[in-house]
Backbone bond lengths (Angstrom), bond angles and torsions (degrees), N, CA, C in turn:
res aa  C-N    CA-C-N  psi(-1)  N-CA   C-N-CA  omega(-1)  CA-C   N-CA-C  phi
1 M - - - 1.466 - - 1.523 108.52 -
2 K 1.341 116.39 122.57 1.459 120.09 -176.14 1.530 113.35 -120.66
3 N 1.304 117.73 -22.68 1.469 121.11 -176.68 1.528 110.32 -108.49
4 F 1.315 116.37 122.24 1.460 121.14 -175.16 1.529 113.46 -111.68
5 A 1.315 117.49 -28.20 1.468 121.38 -174.00 1.530 111.66 -58.63
6 G 1.335 114.38 132.64 1.453 120.64 176.21 1.517 114.23 81.68
7 K 1.332 116.84 -1.52 1.463 120.21 -178.15 1.535 110.85 -100.70
8 I 1.316 115.60 178.16 1.469 122.03 -171.76 1.523 110.11 -111.51
9 C 1.321 115.53 135.33 1.468 122.45 179.33 1.528 109.02 -125.81
10 F 1.312 116.93 139.28 1.460 122.59 176.90 1.520 107.83 -124.31
11 V 1.341 117.66 124.16 1.469 122.16 -176.68 1.525 109.82 -123.68
12 T 1.330 116.76 124.01 1.463 119.21 173.20 1.527 108.97 -89.57
13 G 1.330 115.11 150.63 1.463 119.09 -174.03 1.512 110.64 67.73
14 G 1.336 116.28 26.93 1.459 121.25 -170.91 1.514 116.02 -80.85
15 A 1.327 117.81 2.75 1.463 119.61 -176.93 1.525 113.04 -90.63
16 S 1.337 117.59 -8.07 1.464 119.38 179.18 1.521 109.53 -164.60
17 G 1.327 115.62 171.47 1.454 122.05 172.53 1.512 114.54 56.77
18 A 1.334 116.02 -140.40 1.461 121.72 -175.33 1.522 111.72 -59.91
19 G 1.324 117.37 -40.10 1.462 120.81 179.99 1.510 112.72 -63.13
20 L 1.317 116.34 -41.63 1.466 120.07 177.91 1.518 110.36 -66.18
21 G 1.326 117.59 -39.93 1.461 120.65 176.58 1.519 111.34 -59.56
22 Q 1.319 116.88 -40.96 1.465 121.18 178.18 1.534 110.90 -66.50
23 A 1.319 116.25 -43.42 1.466 119.70 179.11 1.527 110.67 -61.16
24 K 1.326 117.26 -42.33 1.468 121.33 179.03 1.527 110.98 -61.50
25 L 1.318 116.59 -48.88 1.453 120.48 -174.85 1.524 111.89 -65.19
26 F 1.328 117.38 -46.05 1.460 118.75 -176.61 1.532 111.72 -74.81
27 A 1.331 117.34 -27.21 1.465 119.36 171.61 1.526 109.88 -65.82
28 K 1.321 116.02 -40.64 1.471 120.14 178.91 1.521 111.00 -65.24
29 N 1.317 117.22 -24.62 1.461 121.85 177.43 1.531 112.33 -90.11
30 G 1.321 115.45 15.96 1.455 120.34 170.42 1.511 116.92 92.07
31 M 1.326 117.76 9.79 1.457 119.55 -179.42 1.528 111.56 -88.16
32 K 1.308 116.24 150.19 1.458 121.79 166.14 1.515 106.17 -81.91
33 V 1.322 116.83 129.20 1.463 120.02 -169.22 1.522 111.76 -121.67
34 A 1.335 115.41 127.79 1.464 121.77 170.81 1.521 107.72 -104.48
35 I 1.320 116.38 132.52 1.464 120.73 178.61 1.520 109.35 -118.69
36 A 1.320 115.71 129.16 1.458 121.26 -179.76 1.521 109.77 -112.83
37 D 1.320 115.85 135.07 1.457 120.99 179.73 1.515 108.20 -160.07
38 V 1.325 116.72 157.44 1.452 120.67 -179.26 1.533 111.85 -85.58
39 R 1.360 117.54 -11.74 1.473 121.59 -174.54 1.529 110.14 -102.64
40 E 1.312 115.64 106.67 1.474 120.49 -174.00 1.525 112.62 -64.85
41 D 1.337 117.87 -42.40 1.456 120.28 -179.26 1.528 111.42 -64.88
42 A 1.341 116.10 -37.57 1.463 120.01 178.43 1.522 111.04 -66.69
43 L 1.312 117.20 -33.48 1.471 121.16 178.42 1.527 111.19 -62.42
44 E 1.313 116.09 -42.99 1.466 120.26 -179.71 1.524 110.62 -60.65
45 N 1.315 117.06 -45.50 1.466 120.77 179.19 1.527 111.45 -66.63
46 A 1.345 115.77 -36.80 1.465 120.23 -178.76 1.523 111.33 -63.05
47 V 1.319 117.41 -40.88 1.472 120.79 179.27 1.526 109.95 -58.70
48 K 1.325 116.77 -44.42 1.464 120.77 179.67 1.522 110.78 -62.22
49 E 1.353 116.30 -42.21 1.466 119.86 -179.69 1.523 111.81 -65.67
50 I 1.316 116.72 -40.51 1.472 120.83 -179.67 1.520 110.72 -64.89
51 V 1.322 116.35 -46.19 1.467 120.88 -179.83 1.523 110.27 -61.66
52 A 1.336 116.95 -43.40 1.468 120.68 -179.78 1.522 111.39 -66.17
53 Y 1.305 117.47 -40.65 1.469 121.13 -177.65 1.529 111.60 -73.43
54 A 1.321 116.28 -45.41 1.465 120.38 -172.67 1.521 113.69 -87.84
55 G 1.346 116.90 -18.21 1.456 119.86 -176.44 1.517 112.35 68.28
56 C 1.325 116.18 27.58 1.466 120.69 -178.63 1.524 110.04 -97.20
57 A 1.320 115.56 172.32 1.460 120.76 176.73 1.528 109.10 -77.90
58 E 1.314 116.59 146.80 1.463 120.17 178.64 1.523 111.14 -61.03
59 A 1.331 116.86 -29.47 1.467 121.13 179.51 1.526 112.33 -67.07
60 D 1.330 116.73 -16.27 1.468 120.57 -179.86 1.529 112.61 -89.59
61 V 1.349 116.22 4.52 1.470 121.08 177.37 1.528 107.95 -123.89
62 L 1.320 115.76 119.90 1.468 121.24 -177.27 1.530 109.80 -110.81
63 P 1.345 118.24 109.55 1.461 120.50 176.91 1.526 110.22 -85.77
64 L 1.330 116.26 136.30 1.458 121.11 -178.15 1.528 110.13 -133.23
65 K 1.321 116.94 117.73 1.463 120.69 175.88 1.532 107.25 -81.68
66 V 1.319 115.47 113.72 1.467 120.20 -173.52 1.528 110.57 -141.77
67 D 1.321 115.90 133.63 1.450 121.14 164.45 1.526 105.26 -86.31
68 L 1.327 116.61 104.49 1.462 121.38 -171.25 1.519 113.34 -70.29
69 T 1.331 117.22 -11.70 1.459 119.97 175.14 1.525 111.29 -87.17
70 N 1.341 116.25 -7.62 1.461 122.05 178.81 1.529 108.02 -96.86
71 R 1.309 117.40 109.07 1.464 120.81 -172.36 1.525 113.16 -65.76
72 A 1.321 116.41 -33.12 1.466 118.87 178.08 1.526 110.27 -66.49
73 E 1.334 116.56 -43.17 1.474 120.27 178.38 1.525 110.76 -64.77
74 Y 1.332 116.21 -41.01 1.464 120.06 -179.10 1.536 109.88 -65.43
75 T 1.317 117.16 -41.02 1.462 120.92 178.45 1.527 111.16 -64.00
76 A 1.326 116.23 -40.04 1.468 120.07 177.51 1.526 110.50 -63.77
77 A 1.321 117.04 -37.05 1.467 120.81 177.63 1.526 110.70 -65.05
78 A 1.335 116.59 -40.64 1.466 120.67 177.62 1.527 110.63 -62.28
79 D 1.325 116.24 -40.64 1.468 120.61 177.74 1.525 110.74 -62.58
80 K 1.339 115.88 -40.22 1.472 121.08 -178.55 1.528 110.87 -65.50
81 V 1.326 117.43 -37.42 1.468 120.92 177.79 1.527 109.88 -61.56
82 E 1.317 116.55 -46.68 1.461 120.20 -179.85 1.529 111.32 -64.85
83 E 1.314 115.69 -39.77 1.467 120.18 179.42 1.526 111.01 -64.89
84 T 1.318 117.08 -39.40 1.467 121.51 -175.23 1.524 112.55 -81.10
85 F 1.337 116.66 -44.07 1.465 120.55 -172.26 1.531 113.81 -106.47
86 G 1.336 116.58 -3.61 1.460 119.40 174.36 1.511 115.92 89.40
87 G 1.315 118.07 7.31 1.460 120.19 178.61 1.507 111.09 177.44
88 P 1.330 116.76 172.51 1.475 119.89 176.37 1.525 109.71 -73.28
89 P 1.315 117.95 167.64 1.463 119.34 -179.79 1.528 112.19 -66.17
90 H 1.338 114.40 144.88 1.458 119.64 168.32 1.532 109.59 -80.69
91 L 1.331 114.67 -27.72 1.461 121.37 -179.58 1.524 109.15 -128.75
92 L 1.322 116.05 112.96 1.461 122.95 176.87 1.522 108.15 -103.64
93 I 1.342 116.77 119.89 1.469 120.86 178.62 1.532 108.20 -121.70
94 Q 1.313 116.44 115.84 1.468 120.40 -179.50 1.531 109.22 -106.03
95 T 1.331 114.02 108.08 1.466 121.05 -171.30 1.521 113.33 -120.30
96 A 1.315 118.62 -17.14 1.466 120.73 -177.70 1.522 110.37 -53.36
97 G 1.327 115.98 135.74 1.459 119.78 179.52 1.513 111.60 -159.41
98 V 1.314 116.08 156.65 1.463 122.26 175.47 1.527 107.65 -136.32
99 N 1.312 115.49 161.78 1.461 119.77 176.04 1.518 109.34 -156.42
100 S 1.315 114.73 151.47 1.456 121.48 171.72 1.524 106.04 -147.00
101 F 1.314 116.38 121.86 1.457 120.48 -173.76 1.527 111.71 -86.51
102 G 1.314 114.97 143.66 1.455 120.51 175.25 1.513 110.35 173.65
103 P 1.339 118.01 163.24 1.470 120.56 -179.75 1.522 110.85 -57.35
104 V 1.319 116.67 130.93 1.466 119.27 -176.26 1.522 110.95 -59.85
105 E 1.350 116.50 -31.15 1.465 118.59 -179.35 1.527 112.55 -73.78
106 A 1.328 117.04 -8.33 1.465 121.30 175.71 1.527 111.81 -95.80
107 S 1.312 117.26 -5.34 1.468 121.61 -173.70 1.524 111.86 -64.30
108 T 1.322 114.59 148.76 1.467 122.01 175.67 1.528 108.95 -108.80
109 F 1.328 115.64 170.88 1.458 119.45 173.71 1.527 110.05 -58.96
110 D 1.340 116.57 -38.41 1.466 120.19 -179.84 1.528 111.38 -63.33
111 D 1.334 116.63 -38.82 1.465 119.38 177.78 1.528 110.78 -59.82
112 F 1.314 116.46 -46.55 1.467 119.94 178.98 1.525 111.62 -68.29
113 D 1.332 116.57 -44.28 1.468 118.98 -177.41 1.523 111.53 -61.94
114 W 1.330 116.91 -38.90 1.459 120.15 -179.37 1.524 111.42 -71.51
115 V 1.334 116.90 -54.82 1.465 120.53 -174.58 1.528 111.44 -67.34
116 V 1.319 117.26 -48.09 1.465 120.08 179.81 1.523 110.51 -67.79
117 G 1.336 116.42 -34.69 1.459 119.82 178.94 1.514 112.78 -60.41
118 V 1.329 116.26 -44.67 1.466 119.64 -179.16 1.526 111.03 -80.46
119 C 1.322 117.48 -45.89 1.471 120.66 -171.30 1.523 113.64 -77.91
120 F 1.320 117.89 -28.79 1.468 119.71 -179.62 1.527 112.39 -115.66
121 N 1.321 117.43 -52.74 1.467 119.58 -174.50 1.524 112.22 -62.19
122 H 1.338 117.57 -35.03 1.464 118.53 179.85 1.529 110.37 -66.45
123 V 1.338 117.02 -31.82 1.465 120.63 176.43 1.528 110.07 -66.96
124 V 1.328 116.24 -43.93 1.469 120.51 176.59 1.525 110.01 -59.33
125 N 1.324 116.05 -45.18 1.469 120.07 179.99 1.524 111.12 -56.49
126 G 1.331 115.82 -49.23 1.459 119.76 -177.24 1.513 112.85 -64.12
127 L 1.326 116.50 -40.40 1.459 120.04 179.73 1.529 111.23 -65.27
128 L 1.333 116.33 -43.44 1.458 119.16 -178.13 1.528 112.43 -72.31
129 I 1.324 116.54 -29.10 1.464 120.15 178.97 1.524 111.21 -79.82
130 F 1.334 117.10 -43.74 1.468 120.28 -170.90 1.530 114.95 -92.40
131 V 1.329 118.05 -39.25 1.468 119.03 -171.43 1.525 113.15 -58.38
132 P 1.339 120.51 -44.10 1.470 118.58 176.55 1.531 112.63 -58.42
133 R 1.313 117.08 -38.41 1.471 121.26 178.57 1.529 110.31 -66.57
134 M 1.334 115.86 -40.83 1.464 120.31 -179.03 1.530 110.75 -66.61
135 I 1.322 116.64 -40.81 1.462 120.20 178.37 1.527 110.70 -63.47
136 K 1.323 115.65 -47.14 1.475 119.42 -179.38 1.529 111.64 -60.42
137 A 1.324 116.20 -38.24 1.470 120.00 -175.24 1.526 112.87 -82.20
138 Y 1.342 117.07 -35.07 1.467 118.23 -166.13 1.533 115.95 -125.58
139 A 1.321 119.28 -7.31 1.460 120.48 -173.01 1.526 112.60 -52.23
140 N 1.337 114.91 121.43 1.465 123.57 177.29 1.534 113.62 55.95
141 K 1.347 115.74 20.62 1.467 121.26 175.87 1.524 111.33 -121.93
142 E 1.343 115.63 -44.68 1.465 121.76 179.69 1.527 109.10 -134.24
143 E 1.323 115.59 151.98 1.465 119.75 176.87 1.525 110.26 -64.27
144 F 1.332 116.12 139.26 1.467 119.63 171.51 1.525 108.49 -149.66
145 H 1.330 115.53 157.59 1.463 119.95 -170.27 1.523 109.51 -156.22
146 V 1.324 116.14 143.77 1.467 121.16 171.68 1.520 108.39 -115.71
147 A 1.318 116.16 139.80 1.465 121.30 179.96 1.521 109.57 -139.77
148 T 1.303 115.62 150.04 1.463 120.19 174.21 1.522 108.81 -133.75
149 T 1.317 115.00 153.30 1.458 120.36 172.01 1.518 107.46 -100.54
150 A 1.312 116.34 108.06 1.470 121.43 176.51 1.525 107.15 -96.30
151 S 1.311 117.90 -125.21 1.465 120.44 -177.63 1.515 109.41 -173.46
152 M 1.343 116.23 153.04 1.455 119.15 168.99 1.533 109.90 -60.34
153 G 1.346 115.57 -22.06 1.463 120.18 176.72 1.516 112.81 -63.84
154 G 1.336 117.09 -21.28 1.457 120.31 175.62 1.513 112.80 -77.09
155 L 1.322 116.04 -13.99 1.468 121.94 177.73 1.521 111.71 -105.81
156 M 1.334 115.82 -24.05 1.472 120.97 -173.87 1.527 109.32 -128.16
157 A 1.302 117.21 70.64 1.461 121.40 -176.21 1.519 111.58 -65.18
158 G 1.334 115.52 155.27 1.460 120.55 178.58 1.510 110.58 -143.94
159 A 1.324 116.59 165.47 1.457 121.69 -176.46 1.524 112.93 -64.96
160 G 1.341 116.87 -19.52 1.463 120.18 -178.57 1.512 114.67 -99.76
161 T 1.337 116.94 4.68 1.472 120.00 -176.21 1.526 111.88 -133.62
162 G 1.322 117.59 32.85 1.458 121.71 -173.23 1.517 116.11 -50.52
163 P 1.348 119.45 -62.35 1.465 120.22 -178.42 1.527 112.78 -61.02
164 Y 1.328 116.33 -42.13 1.467 121.14 -177.91 1.523 111.31 -65.04
165 S 1.317 116.88 -49.54 1.460 120.54 -178.27 1.523 111.46 -64.46
166 A 1.327 116.99 -38.32 1.464 120.44 177.86 1.524 110.79 -63.33
167 A 1.333 116.34 -43.58 1.463 120.71 179.76 1.522 111.06 -64.28
168 K 1.330 116.42 -45.26 1.459 120.19 -177.71 1.529 111.72 -68.80
169 A 1.330 117.40 -34.96 1.463 120.59 175.48 1.527 109.77 -62.55
170 G 1.325 115.98 -40.24 1.462 120.07 177.13 1.515 112.01 -63.04
171 V 1.322 116.64 -40.41 1.463 121.16 178.61 1.523 110.65 -62.78
172 I 1.323 117.08 -44.78 1.465 120.88 -179.74 1.530 110.18 -59.34
173 N 1.318 116.33 -48.78 1.459 120.93 -179.52 1.522 110.90 -61.74
174 L 1.320 116.40 -42.79 1.461 121.08 -178.46 1.525 111.60 -62.21
175 M 1.330 117.16 -38.99 1.457 119.76 -178.36 1.520 112.14 -69.58
176 Y 1.324 117.19 -30.93 1.461 119.61 173.06 1.532 110.01 -63.35
177 S 1.322 116.20 -37.78 1.466 119.98 177.37 1.525 110.91 -63.94
178 Y 1.331 116.61 -44.29 1.461 120.14 -179.00 1.527 111.55 -69.34
179 A 1.321 117.32 -34.98 1.465 119.74 177.73 1.522 110.00 -59.18
180 D 1.317 116.25 -40.71 1.464 120.84 178.99 1.531 110.69 -71.23
181 A 1.324 116.24 -42.24 1.463 120.61 -175.76 1.523 113.60 -67.94
182 L 1.332 117.31 -34.96 1.462 120.44 -173.28 1.527 114.27 -83.07
183 K 1.327 117.09 -9.14 1.465 119.69 -178.50 1.518 111.96 -55.90
184 K 1.325 116.97 -43.49 1.464 119.99 -175.43 1.518 113.37 -69.76
185 Y 1.346 115.88 -12.12 1.468 120.19 177.35 1.525 112.16 -102.21
186 G 1.336 115.97 -0.43 1.463 119.58 -177.47 1.509 113.27 82.99
187 G 1.339 117.38 13.96 1.456 121.56 179.66 1.517 112.05 -103.39
188 G 1.322 116.24 175.33 1.450 121.05 -179.87 1.513 111.74 -144.28
189 A 1.323 115.99 172.64 1.464 121.64 179.57 1.514 110.20 -145.48
190 T 1.323 115.45 144.81 1.468 122.15 178.94 1.521 109.02 -140.40
191 V 1.312 116.48 140.89 1.461 120.74 172.89 1.527 108.21 -120.59
192 L 1.319 115.07 124.64 1.456 123.31 -179.52 1.526 108.74 -93.58
193 C 1.334 116.45 128.94 1.465 120.78 -177.04 1.524 110.57 -120.02
194 P 1.328 117.92 77.38 1.468 120.08 -178.40 1.514 112.48 -76.06
195 G 1.322 114.18 164.35 1.450 120.74 168.73 1.524 107.20 -94.05
196 N 1.301 116.85 -120.57 1.465 121.32 -179.42 1.535 110.75 -79.88
197 I 1.328 116.60 132.69 1.467 122.83 -179.74 1.526 108.99 -120.71
198 N 1.317 116.21 141.51 1.466 120.66 172.96 1.525 107.46 -74.71
199 S 1.326 115.02 89.87 1.467 120.65 -173.23 1.520 110.44 -141.09
200 N 1.334 115.02 -177.89 1.463 120.75 -179.73 1.525 112.79 -99.32
201 I 1.339 117.67 14.74 1.463 118.75 -175.98 1.531 111.84 -63.69
202 G 1.334 117.19 -20.64 1.455 120.06 176.09 1.518 113.32 -63.20
203 N 1.338 116.57 -19.75 1.465 121.94 178.58 1.525 112.23 -95.50
204 A 1.331 117.77 7.27 1.463 120.96 -171.93 1.526 113.18 -55.56
205 E 1.343 116.80 -36.61 1.468 119.42 -178.04 1.528 112.51 -59.64
206 K 1.326 117.03 -25.42 1.467 119.81 179.41 1.524 111.54 -66.34
207 Y 1.336 116.15 -22.11 1.466 120.39 -175.98 1.525 111.98 -109.40
208 R 1.332 116.83 11.65 1.466 119.59 176.92 1.532 108.54 -65.93
209 P 1.332 118.63 130.36 1.469 120.89 -179.40 1.520 112.30 -58.75
210 A 1.311 115.71 146.49 1.465 121.03 -176.00 1.526 112.11 -58.50
211 H 1.336 117.91 -34.18 1.468 120.09 -176.51 1.534 112.44 -79.67
212 L 1.353 116.59 -1.50 1.468 120.48 178.43 1.530 111.41 -123.21
213 K 1.322 116.50 29.19 1.465 121.82 -173.72 1.521 114.66 -82.18
214 N 1.318 118.24 -10.31 1.464 119.92 -176.27 1.528 110.09 -78.24
215 T 1.314 116.12 90.90 1.467 121.44 -178.63 1.522 111.63 -101.62
216 G 1.330 115.14 151.11 1.459 119.84 174.15 1.512 112.73 -92.96
217 Y 1.352 116.01 2.90 1.464 120.84 -176.24 1.527 110.71 -102.19
218 H 1.319 114.60 152.84 1.465 120.44 176.26 1.529 108.09 -81.75
219 V 1.331 116.17 110.04 1.461 121.99 -175.93 1.520 109.52 -126.08
220 T 1.329 116.30 124.08 1.462 122.02 178.69 1.528 108.12 -142.97
221 E 1.316 116.04 174.74 1.468 119.87 173.01 1.527 109.86 -58.95
222 G 1.323 116.29 -34.18 1.460 120.39 -179.89 1.517 112.89 -67.49
223 T 1.340 117.83 -40.57 1.466 119.78 178.75 1.526 110.37 -68.40
224 M 1.335 116.10 -35.47 1.470 118.89 177.76 1.529 110.49 -68.64
225 M 1.336 117.36 -33.81 1.465 121.05 175.92 1.516 110.28 -62.12
226 H 1.340 116.12 -42.93 1.464 120.53 178.31 1.528 110.28 -61.00
227 L 1.328 116.65 -46.32 1.460 120.50 179.05 1.528 111.65 -60.65
228 R 1.328 116.20 -42.76 1.469 119.32 179.94 1.528 110.90 -61.29
229 S 1.329 116.89 -37.50 1.469 120.18 -179.88 1.526 110.83 -66.63
230 V 1.326 116.87 -32.57 1.470 121.26 177.63 1.524 110.34 -69.91
231 H 1.330 116.24 -47.65 1.463 120.07 -176.53 1.531 112.20 -71.12
232 A 1.305 116.88 -22.73 1.472 120.17 -178.93 1.523 112.41 -62.55
233 I 1.331 117.67 -23.63 1.463 119.87 -179.17 1.538 111.62 -102.38
234 G 1.342 116.38 13.71 1.456 120.18 179.49 1.517 112.54 -78.63
235 I 1.320 115.73 176.75 1.464 122.02 -178.86 1.525 110.83 -61.92
236 D 1.331 116.59 145.03 1.460 121.70 178.03 1.533 109.56 -65.94
237 P 1.329 118.67 135.44 1.466 121.21 -176.76 1.529 114.76 -59.31
238 V 1.318 118.48 -36.77 1.465 119.71 179.12 1.531 110.01 -69.86
239 E 1.322 116.80 -39.23 1.463 119.84 176.36 1.525 110.43 -61.23
240 L 1.323 116.43 -40.56 1.457 120.46 177.32 1.527 110.65 -64.48
241 A 1.332 116.51 -38.53 1.468 120.49 177.83 1.521 111.44 -62.98
242 E 1.319 116.46 -35.32 1.467 120.28 178.16 1.526 110.75 -64.45
243 I 1.330 116.26 -35.84 1.465 120.68 177.37 1.529 109.79 -65.36
244 L 1.322 116.43 -42.16 1.464 120.63 177.50 1.527 110.55 -63.42
245 K 1.318 117.08 -45.33 1.466 121.24 -179.24 1.533 110.79 -58.91
246 E 1.320 116.26 -44.83 1.466 120.08 -179.69 1.530 110.76 -61.78
247 A 1.337 117.01 -39.16 1.463 120.35 179.05 1.528 111.02 -67.13
248 I 1.323 116.63 -41.11 1.468 120.79 178.27 1.530 110.15 -62.61
249 E 1.316 116.31 -45.26 1.463 121.18 -178.76 1.525 111.94 -61.43
250 N 1.318 116.57 -32.59 1.457 120.85 -176.16 1.534 113.49 -101.41
251 G 1.325 115.23 11.43 1.459 119.74 174.36 1.512 114.80 66.06
252 R 1.340 117.17 29.72 1.465 120.11 179.99 1.525 110.11 -88.99
253 I 1.306 115.47 135.10 1.466 119.69 178.01 1.527 110.01 -74.95
254 L 1.317 116.87 -41.65 1.458 121.64 -176.31 1.523 110.67 -106.22
255 A 1.330 117.04 128.89 1.460 122.78 175.39 1.523 108.18 -117.01
256 L 1.326 116.02 123.20 1.461 121.31 -178.33 1.529 110.90 -87.90
257 P 1.345 117.69 167.67 1.461 120.50 -165.15 1.517 118.32 -78.72
258 D 1.320 119.64 4.26 1.456 118.35 173.88 1.523 109.17 -153.91
259 H 1.302 116.47 178.38 1.453 120.73 -175.64 1.522 113.13 -76.52
260 N 1.327 117.18 -3.30 1.455 121.08 -175.68 1.529 109.96 -123.17
261 P 1.347 117.68 83.69 1.472 119.97 -179.30 1.518 112.84 -55.93
262 E 1.341 117.24 -22.92 1.460 121.02 179.27 1.524 111.22 -57.26
263 S 1.352 115.73 -32.43 1.463 119.86 -176.87 1.528 112.29 -68.13
264 W 1.340 117.53 -19.10 1.459 120.89 -179.21 1.525 112.17 -105.81
265 K 1.344 116.01 1.90 1.460 120.40 -173.23 1.525 112.32 -57.44
266 D 1.337 116.36 -46.90 1.458 119.87 -175.47 1.531 111.32 -65.69
267 Q 1.350 116.55 -40.11 1.454 119.30 -179.57 1.526 111.36 -67.06
268 L 1.332 116.33 -41.50 1.457 119.75 179.53 1.525 111.21 -69.08
269 R 1.318 116.30 -37.12 1.460 119.86 176.59 1.526 109.66 -63.10
270 G 1.336 115.63 -36.41 1.456 119.76 179.28 1.516 112.83 -61.11
271 L 1.337 116.79 -34.56 1.459 119.92 177.58 1.520 110.74 -63.23
272 N 1.320 116.37 -42.76 1.456 120.21 179.06 1.528 111.36 -69.01
273 E 1.327 115.64 -35.08 1.460 118.92 -179.15 1.520 111.63 -64.71
274 T 1.336 117.13 -30.12 1.463 120.29 177.96 1.525 110.27 -57.54
275 I 1.322 115.36 -39.42 1.472 120.31 178.57 1.524 110.37 -78.44
276 E 1.332 115.40 -45.34 1.467 119.72 -178.10 1.525 112.02 -60.50
277 N 1.342 115.92 -33.16 1.468 119.97 -176.38 1.530 113.24 -85.08
278 Y 1.318 116.20 4.21 1.474 120.54 -175.60 1.528 112.05 -56.96
279 T 1.335 115.43 -35.76 1.473 119.37 -176.33 1.529 113.65 -83.52
280 L 1.332 116.50 -5.79 1.467 119.11 -178.90 1.525 111.05 -77.39
281 T 1.313 115.94 158.63 1.465 119.81 174.64 1.527 109.14 -76.58
282 K 1.327 116.48 165.06 1.462 120.29 178.86 1.520 110.16 -61.15
283 A 1.318 117.75 -39.63 1.461 121.13 179.85 1.532 110.99 -61.66
284 E 1.319 115.91 -40.15 1.472 120.15 179.28 1.527 110.52 -67.44
285 R 1.357 117.07 -41.33 1.472 120.43 178.58 1.524 111.06 -65.06
286 D 1.351 115.98 -41.20 1.469 120.33 179.23 1.524 110.84 -63.02
287 A 1.324 116.76 -36.97 1.466 120.50 179.58 1.531 110.76 -65.98
288 I 1.340 116.42 -39.57 1.469 120.73 178.10 1.524 110.06 -64.36
289 Q 1.344 116.25 -43.21 1.461 120.27 179.80 1.523 111.12 -64.50
290 A 1.314 116.99 -39.86 1.465 120.82 179.38 1.529 110.80 -62.73
291 E 1.320 117.04 -38.37 1.462 121.56 177.81 1.526 110.82 -64.99
292 K 1.325 116.44 -40.20 1.465 120.56 178.63 1.525 110.75 -63.82
293 M 1.337 116.67 -44.66 1.463 120.70 -179.70 1.529 110.62 -64.44
294 K 1.317 116.40 -38.48 1.461 121.08 178.18 1.527 110.39 -63.42
295 A 1.334 115.80 -44.28 1.466 120.43 -179.96 1.527 110.83 -64.21
296 M 1.356 117.24 -39.31 1.462 120.79 179.15 1.529 110.84 -65.48
297 K 1.325 116.21 -42.65 1.468 120.70 179.00 1.523 110.61 -61.64
298 E 1.335 116.22 -43.70 1.466 120.49 179.82 1.524 111.04 -64.21
299 M 1.343 116.43 -38.75 1.462 120.25 179.31 1.525 110.76 -63.96
300 M 1.346 117.03 -44.12 1.460 120.83 -179.01 1.522 111.29 -66.84
301 E 1.328 116.87 -38.27 1.469 120.35 178.17 1.520 110.31 -65.52
302 K 1.331 116.65 -38.12 1.460 120.87 178.05 1.523 110.88 -65.21
303 M 1.348 116.25 -41.48 1.471 120.24 178.88 1.523 110.77 -62.57
304 K 1.337 116.43 -42.21 1.465 120.55 177.72 1.523 110.51 -60.97
305 A 1.343 115.82 -45.21 1.466 120.71 -178.21 1.524 111.47 -63.00
306 E 1.335 116.90 -30.70 1.467 121.47 -179.43 1.528 112.06 -89.65
307 G 1.342 116.18 2.64 1.461 120.45 178.50 1.512 113.79 75.77
308 K 1.336 117.39 18.91 1.459 121.35 -179.89 1.524 110.49 -89.57
309 E 1.336 115.09 154.24 1.458 119.76 179.82 1.518 109.66 -73.52
310 V 1.327 117.15 129.03 1.459 121.94 179.33 1.523 108.45 -85.59
311 P 1.352 118.28 131.71 1.469 120.38 -179.18 1.517 112.08 -57.26
312 M 1.351 115.62 143.11 1.460 120.50 177.30 1.520 110.10 -68.08
313 M 1.307 117.64 136.58 1.456 121.95 176.01 1.531 108.82 -98.22
314 G 1.294 117.84 48.40 1.450 123.33 -177.61 1.512 109.55 153.98
315 W 1.323 116.92 -177.31 1.460 120.98 -176.89 1.517 109.41 -122.27
316 A 1.322 116.54 122.24 1.463 121.17 -179.60 1.521 110.25 -68.20
317 V 1.327 116.07 139.04 1.466 121.02 177.01 1.524 108.77 -83.05
318 P 1.339 118.56 124.90 1.464 120.13 -178.53 1.524 111.24 -70.53
319 E 1.309 115.98 159.22 1.460 121.08 177.79 1.525 109.53 -58.32
320 G 1.313 115.98 128.92 1.462 120.63 -178.41 1.510 113.25 88.73
321 G 1.336 116.44 -6.95 1.453 120.75 -179.63 1.517 112.02 -93.37
322 E 1.307 114.75 -178.14 1.455 121.62 -178.32 1.527 106.98 -146.21
323 A 1.322 117.88 137.71 1.457 121.18 -175.17 1.527 111.71 -59.87
324 F 1.326 116.20 128.96 1.464 119.88 176.70 1.531 109.47 -84.61
325 G 1.322 116.09 171.99 1.456 121.21 174.27 1.517 115.37 88.27
326 Q 1.341 117.09 14.22 1.458 120.77 -179.05 1.530 110.84 -101.41
327 A 1.322 115.59 160.40 1.462 120.53 176.07 1.521 110.20 -78.60
328 R 1.324 115.17 158.53 1.463 120.27 173.76 1.521 108.59 -59.66
329 K 1.308 116.83 138.85 1.462 121.15 -168.41 1.526 114.20 -69.15
330 D 1.326 117.94 -18.59 1.460 119.42 -178.02 1.527 112.92 -90.78
331 L 1.327 117.89 0.35 1.470 119.90 -179.46 1.534 108.51 -82.03
332 D 1.332 116.18 110.88 1.464 119.78 -169.37 1.533 114.22 -87.42
333 W 1.326 118.46 -1.02 1.464 119.25 177.81 1.533 112.93 -98.54
334 I 1.320 115.78 -1.12 1.461 120.21 -176.05 1.520 110.62 -86.68
335 K 1.315 116.03 130.06 1.469 121.19 174.27 1.506 108.07 -82.72
336 R 1.346 117.55 125.58 1.451 121.32 -173.57 1.518 111.31 -110.19
């Protein structure tokens, strides 16, 4: 998809963070933009920001308060887009996401239901609601595209991100399926896998539904403060949107988190090496790991010698904050 002007875009999570950055950028490129979010007050502010950034008419931005895990609400939102803009979106971007860090073995059903519900199920909902409409309206007549914002966490799972990484891995796999399926209709698919984003996801726990509040993680205002300090130094949302746009324009299924894919080459190669090294003995794998650690140590020593800043191997807890990613303190089976 290369031409955006005059077409329709639908963005979930569009009231802040990555979603708002996407809404701003595609509005500036001449699209009519619908933004869906569960936070009504944030939607009002987002419309003002989009209009100011893009220089578009307020009538070209449609705010929709939607619980994206509720299929009836999502379907009603899809109907409203068609009623307002005259058709389904040419570009569907599903970016809404939540996260709460903690040991996967401390997770509750509520932790999985909440995180997987928003990060994966809402993507399924949008695809099943919108894609048939998009095919009927645009197949082999007009460009159309579906995109999702997943995460590097879907490629690099960890013990503290179980539900989130599982959901994002599912999203990545699903988008590869849609990229293949939509070819015969003249459509495309892209999955964006960012790292850290300057967004409000650190506040996600404040919006966790009351019926899913039973978490196995230690969550306080202090842990959310720590998360906010981490996300504050992430990539700018509009810059991230530009990366997504470039991938869509060039028909790429996978979009990496910055303009320099070279910077992620070693990490992505490492994922493949995990599989490639399956047939090696433990001694051979240990030798490879030792070489990697040696190379990293030499690189850091060289940076120090050249007066360059050495990357942080962790995230400092701000004054008044509390380290996130811990288990609830009353769980007696957790090793701390």
